[in-house]
N, C-alpha and C positions, 0 to 999 in steps of 0.2 A: 653264838655265831653271828656274824652281822649278815641280814638282810636289806635292801634297797626297797622304797616305799613305793608300791604298786598294786591294784588291785582291780578286780574285774570290772568295778564301776569306772574306773580310768581307762582300761583297757577299749571298753566299749567306744570310747570316742577315738581310738587309736589305731583301729583295725588295719589301714592301709598302710602302718607302717611297721608292719610286725616280720614280714617274710625274708626278704632281703632287700641289699643297697640298691637293686634294680627299682624295686616297687619305691622304695625310699626318695629316690630322687625324681621320680615322676609325682609326687605328693605335692598339688598345688599350695600357693602360698595363702593361709588363712583356715586350713584345717581341711577336715574330711569333705569329701563330696557328699550329696544328695545321693539317694538310689537312683534317681534319673539322670542326675550328672554323671553319675558311674558309668551307666550305662549309654550315655552319649557318648563319652570320653573312649569306653571300650570299641566304640565302632570307628571312632577317628583315629585311636592310636589303638590297633590291637594287639600291640607287642606289648602295651603296660597289662592288661588282662593275662600273656602268658606269662610274664615275668611274676606276676600274683599267682598262677598255677603251680609254675616251677617252686616257685618258693614255699608252698606249701607242704612238698616232698622234701625240699633240701634243710627245711627246720627240725626235721626228724632227729637228726645229728647234730644239731647246731647247739652249742653250749647257751645257757640264757643270758650268761653276761654280756654275749656278743650280740645280743639281740638291738637293735638302735631304740635305745631307752634312756639313752643319755649317760649310760654309764658300761663303759665296755673292758673293765676287768673280767676274767674268769677265775672260777675258782677249780679246785682240782676233781672235787667231785660234781663238776657240772658239765654234763656231756648228753643230753637231750635225754630221747624216751632211752635208751640204752642205760644211762642212770638210773630212771625210776624203776626199771626190770631188775639192775642187781638191787636197789633199796628193796624192793617188794621179795626177793629172795633173801636176802642176809635178815629179815622178820621173821621167816618161816625157819623151819627146821633143818633142813637139808644143805644149805650153804652157809659158810663162816667166814670169818678171816680173823687174824689174832687181835686182841686187844692191846693196842701198842699206837703209840702218838703219830704213827704213819696212818692210821686207820681211818680216814675221814669218813667211814659209813659205821662207825662205832655207834651214832645215833639210834641205826637201825638194828644193830645186835641188843643192844639194852633197850630199845623201843621208847628212849627220849624222844621218837621222832613223832611223837603226840603233840610236841611242846609249840604251841602256835606262833613261836617268836625265831623259832631255829629256822635255818637255810634250806636244810634236805626237804623238810615237808611241804615247805613253802614252794620250792624248785619245781618238786611231783605235783603239786597241784596248779601253780600257774601254766605250765609248759602245756597239757591238753587244752587247757582254755583261750591260751595264746594262739592256737591252731586253729579252735571252734571259732575264733573271731577271723582268720583268714577262710576257713570254710565258707560262713555266713558271706563274708565278700565276695567271693567268687558266686555261690548261689543266687545272690541279689543283683549280680552284675549282669543278669542277663533279663529278658523280657519272660514273663511267667509262662507265655504261649509261645516262645522261641521253636521255630523247627531247624533253627540251624544244628546238623548232627554232630559237629566240633563243640559249639556249646553245649548239648544237651551230656554230650561224653564227660566234660569238666565238671558241671552239674552233679552228675552220678558219682564219678569218684571223690569229688567234694563232701557229699552226702556218706559215702561209706566211711571217707575219713572221718568226717564229724562222728560218726556211730563208733568209730573206732576211738576217738575221745573221750567221749563218754564212758566207753566200757571201760577206758583207761582210769576211771574215778569211780564209777558208780560202786563196785563190789567192796570198796576199802573204807567208807562212809558210812555204810548200815550193816545189816543182817543180810543175809543171804533173800532171795527173791522167793522163795517158797516159806519162808514164817514169817516174812517183815516187809511185806508189798505194801501196805498202807503208811508203813513209817516212813518220814523223812530221809531224803537222801543226798542229793545235790542240785544246786540251783541249775536251769535250762536257760538258756540265752535264745529267745527267739526273738524274732524282729519284732519291735516296738516296745519290748520289756523296758520297765523302769529299773537300770540294775543299781538305781541308789534303793531299792527296795524290792529286793527280788527275791522271794523266799523259796527254800528249798522243796524240790520237787518230791513225791512220794516214789518209793523205790518201782511201783508199776509204772507210774507215768514217764521215767528217765525210759525205762526198759522198751516199753511202746513207744516212744519215740524213736529209739535206735531202730527196732526193728521196721517201722515207716522209713526211715532212712536207706534200710537195707533192701527193704522191698523194692524200693526205686532204684536203687543201684542195679541190683540184680537183673529187674527190667530193662534197663536202658544199656548195660555195657555188653563188651563180648571179650573173647579171649584176647584181641589183640591188644596190644600197648608198647610203647620202645624200649620200655626197659621193666626188669622185675621192683624196681622200687616205685612204682606208678601200678594203681590199682585198676584189677581188671576181672573179669566176672567170676576166676577163680577166687579171687583174695573177697570178694563181697559175700560167694557163698561162704567161704571159709569164717567170715566174723558174722553172719548170721547161723551158722552151725553154732558156735560159741555162744551167741546169745541163746539160744534156745535150748542151750545146754543148761543155762543158768537158769532160765524160765522152765524148766523140765517138759519139755515139748521134744519127749524122746525120738520119737519116728520122723519128725521133723528136722531134728539135730542130724540123726541118721542119713537121711536123703542129703543135707545140706553138705556134708560132709563128705560125701560120694561125688556129687557135684564139684565141688571144691578139689578133688586130687584128678579129676579126669585128665588123661593125657601122663599124667605125672608119677613117678615111682621112687618108692623110698631109697635113699642111700645104702648102696651093698655093706656088707661088713669090711671089706679090702678097704672102701671108700670112709669109713668111719673107725678104722683100725689105724688108724693115724690123727695126729692132733690136726683139726679140721675146725670146719665153721665157721667159714671167713671171709665166702665168695658168694657174692650176690647169684651170681650166674649158675649155680650146684643147681644141676637137675633135680633134686628132692625140695628146693626152695621155693615155696610159693609167693611170698613177698619178703622184700627185707629194707635196710635202711642202705643207702649207697654213701659210703664215706670217701668223698672224693678227696681228690685232692687239697681243693681249697678248703675243704673241711678239717683235714686232718695238719694243713698248715696253721690252724688258727692257735694252735700251743701245744705243748706238750701230753696236757690231760686232757682235750677235748675229743677223744675216741675212746672206745671199749677197749683198744689193743693195752692201751695203760694201764688198767684197771683187771683184766679179765685173761688175757694171755699171758703165759707163764713165759713168753719169750720173745717180749719187746725187748730191744736196744738199748730203747730210750721211754722206757714207761716207768710208772709208779711201783706196781706191785713185785717185779721181780728183783727190783733195787733194793728195796726196802722188807721182803719177805712177807708181803701181807696178799698173796696170788689167793684167791679164793679156795677153800677146802670143801671136801664132801665131810658130813656128819659119820662118823663111824658106825651109829646105828645103822644107816640107809646102807653104806658100804660094806658091811657086813651080810647083809641079805641077797646083795647080787652074787649070782652064781659065778665060777671061778669059769666055766665054758662061755660065759657072756663077753663079746668082745665089747662091750662097754666099760666092764671090768678095770682094763686098761687107760678109760678116760682119768683116771687117777693114780697117783703114785701109793705103790704099798707101804707098810710099814718099816720096810727094808729101802724105800725111795726106788723101786723096781716098777717099771711098767713096759710089756712088748710091745704097745703102740708107739714108742717113741725110738727104737731099736737103731733105725735109719736116721736118725737126727745126729746133727753136729754143728758146734757153736765155737766160735774162735775169738779168743780175744783179740780185739783191736789194736792193744797197744803191745802185748807181748808174745802172740803168736800161737799163744796154747791153744789147743783145741782139744774139746771133750764130747764124745760120741756116746750115744745112749743112755745105758744106767750110770755112766761117769757124769752124766750133767746133772746128778741129784744132789753133790757135793762141789760142783765145780763154781768158781765164784769169779766174777769178773769186777774189779772195783769200779764202784757207784754205777755198776750197771747191774749187777747181777748176785744175790747174796744165794747161799745153799738152800734147797727147798725142803719145806718139812713135810712130814708124812701125811698122806692122802691129800696133797695138792692137786689141784686139776692141770691136767694136761689136755683137757677136753681141746679149746680153741688154741689153735695154730698161729701162724703168724701169714698174711696174704704174702706179704714181700721177702718172706723167710726168716727163717732161726736168725736173731741177733739183730732183726732189721731195726733203723731207727726212723724208720716210715711207718705210723702207726695209724695204717687206712684199712683195717680189717672191715668188712662190712659186718652188719646184724641181723640176723634171723628175724622175722616178726612173726613168720607162718612158714612151717614146713610140712609135706605131707604125711609125715609120720605122726603129728597132732592130730590130724585128721582120720588117720588110720583107728587113732585110741579114741576119740570122739566117737567116730561109728560105734566100735566095738562096745564101749560104756551105753550109748544110745541104745541101741537093738535088745541089748540083755535089760533095759529097763523098761523097753518098751513091751515087755512081755515073749521077747525070743531069745533066751540066753545062749541056749545051743548057736545060734547064728554068731553071735556076739562073740562068745569062745573061739570059735572057728576064724573069726577076723584076725582076733587077736592072737591064736597060735601061729596063724599063717604069716603074720608078719613078724615076729618075735623070732620062729624059728630060722625062717627062710635071710631076714637079715639081722639078727643081734645075735642069736643064742642058739644052736641045732638041738640042744638037748631039752628045750624049754618043755614044759607042761604048763597048763594054766591051772592045773588043780593039785601040781606038788607041794605048793606052800601051806595050803589049809586055809587062806586067807577065803573071805567073801570075795564074790568075783567084782563089786564094786571097788573092793580093797585090792583086788590084785591089778584092775586098771589104773588105778590112783598109784601103786607101786611102780609100773610100767610109764606112766608120765613122769613122775619123780627120777627115775633115772635118765629116760629119754630126754626130758627137758629141761635136766637140772643145769643150772645156771639162767637161763632163757627168761627167767621172769612169772615163772608159772605156779610157782607153790602158794601164795596167797590166795592167789585166781581160784584154785582148786580147794584151799581150805576152808575158805567164805562159803563157796557155793555147796560143800559138800559138809558141811558144819562142824568141821574137825576140830579135835586141841590141835596144838601147837606143842609136838612133843620132841623136846631137843635132847636128853638125857633120860634113863632110866637109873642109873646108878652113878653119883658125883665122883666117884672114887675111880669111874669106866669112861671118861670122856675126853674127846679132843676138841671141846670148847674151851674158850678162855672162860674163866672163872664168872666175870661178870655177864655173860650170855647163859648161864647155865641156869634156866627154869623154863617150866612148863604153861602154857594158857589155855584155860578152859575156853571151849570154843564158844560159850554165851559171854564171855567176859568183856566188859563196854571197853575196856582198854585198846581191842583189837581194832575196834573204829577209831577213823583217823579223825583230827580235828582240823577247824578250818582257820588259816591263817588270819593274825589279829588284823592286818591290813586290809582283809578283805571284811572283817565282821566291823570294821570302822568305818569303811564307806557302803555296804550293803547291810543296810538296817533290818533286811528283812532273815537275815541269818539269825537261826537259834542255835549254836555250837551241840557236839555232841559232848556226853559229861557220863561220870561213873567211874569207878574203879580206881585204879592208881596204877604207878610203873611196875613192873615186874619186879620181884626181889631174888635172890638167887638162890636155888635150891627150890622154890616153890613146887608144889603140885608134884612131887616124885613120884605119885602112883597114875598120873594121866597114861594111857595110850592112846595110840591112833589107828591100830588094825593092820599096821604095816611095818612098822619095826618092832610089833611085840616080842 
């Protein structure tokens, strides 16, 4: 796979040109502005700073190949932070796609995503750092002693976004905080840093930097914002809840999660009893990516709809039979009384959740409804679905729409409920944690639920609920790393729905779980010492590993 050459060293001189065309058009001849020139320019041309600020959010869903780097081509697996979320889940145990030529994410399924010259891990590495560059630009564009409320709000949002970016990298380049605090993690891009010699900060240093940014954001943000694609105090609390969960600050994580969901409620059973999860304005979304008309117009494969929704009329997944599927190990553990069971087709291609959906072939006029959709085909648009295919994610513009404008959830109320339940229990109040979990699941997902029925430890019970509720949204590897869990994809090679090349288990301490740095970064940042050890998994390895959830 070909990638074009650009590194964090090179990025440090190009921060002003990375957010959107508006910013690019305002770049002066001769290169980047100094900090003082930037501050003076922002006073004289305030719309310049507003373009930078808006670009910080729009780039979340923007393909890497469309950024102004001199290469305007885009890849089918290149669609911003959503691509990273899908990649992380495909490296886990619960989400998979068939091992066929149309699967651009096979690198994740087989774990060749540790190759320093592959595009997939490169894009996942550089995307957060590009956004960190924009955040640093915004933060440095105002005087440190500014009293302007609008400026302080932008700085606070930029610092929260910067924290999110580092959290999008840190868990995957080193073992968990609890066991690896003093080990090397990722570089921190601080002002004045020599980017040509910027060694990896320790795990503790990275997470302390994250907390520092989030503390500032919480101190200076309010609940007000023009849209849920921007960051308010709820989002900042939610991000700090995640960070405290990783750092095992249990009571702080529980308290922050409660603050994050103030004034918000989970989606009801009826709301998630149909294909959904595509609208930024849903009441249970705390934060999301707004896939605008401009973004979806960049190309067929430049949004999540093409790869993650089974219902796109102009997408990759439905047309090539590679819509993500659930691992049969996890699916078998979901109660039949749980509304979420219908987020996936069963062995007979049935789900009660799509009973009211119809899809019409635009050429022949033939229409399929409900379970008829399972085997319904439309030339060049839709193949028959495979058992356990996901129908969790609907289409914002309707079944069969060619407008791939599904928004993407970055944070939902339900995640905060689950953080609170886990953190309360680990803080020493398991009874309250169980009550929080049971109240949520019984009210909003499964009226027959009991937190003790499975016989799992409470930690594993919460992880099970997270794996079901947040399936496909990019959380599996985040949890597996922080909980120090193995990747268990199969128990019996003869009873799995994964493609043969992806059928293996990985021990929690296997060094192959640590991402490798892109070759271009190591070529230009001489302070980097790469991760090493272990080797790419082989089919059938570690058949006796168990994870405490799918046992």
